[in-house]
C-alpha positions, 0 to 999 in steps of 0.5 A: 797255453790252452786247447780246443776240442770239438765232438761229432755230436752234443756231450752230456758233460765234460770235466777236466783238471787243471793247475795254474803255474803262472804268476798272475799278480800281487796284492797286499794283505791286511798285514801289509805283506805282498801276496802273489796269486795265480790266474784262472783258466778261461773257457768258452762253449760253442754249439754245432754252428759255432755260436757261443753258448757260455763262457767263464773263468775257473780257478778252484780256490780264492787267492793264490792258486798256483800249484793247486789242482782244480777241476772244471765241470761243464754240463751245457745242453747241445755243447759240441766244442769247448775252448779252454786256456790261461786267462791271459798271456801271463798265465801258464795252465796245465790241463790233465784228465779230460773226460766226457760223456757223449749224448746217446742218440736214439736210433731204432735198431735195424732188427726191430724195424725189420720185424716191424715191417715183416709184421705189417706185410703179414697183416696186409697179406692176411687181409688181401687173402681174407678179401679174395676168399670172401 
């Protein structure tokens, strides 16, 4: 299980909580006991052109992470898409609490530009008037 999300502009950061329920496998501990463990969630980050920026795996804890909520956090510059899912077909991951902060675009306010333009027009008119009077 997994999902993908695309933002209309780059994000400053994205955070997400996840919990793994799938049985990833087992190993034997030092006492000879069989220990089962869950699998991590895999993720891929992409830019606006669809080029991969980074990828990785998150599991929150070492060993058996089944049923334990863990948080994933990314702050990858120019990231516009994120794909997250179970590490392989055997893992079952539930995702919750998606949060993100969009990058603020620096766009001048129309009122500021209008005021600046009127000031320039006033200066031009003043100089023309000074030339005609001289």
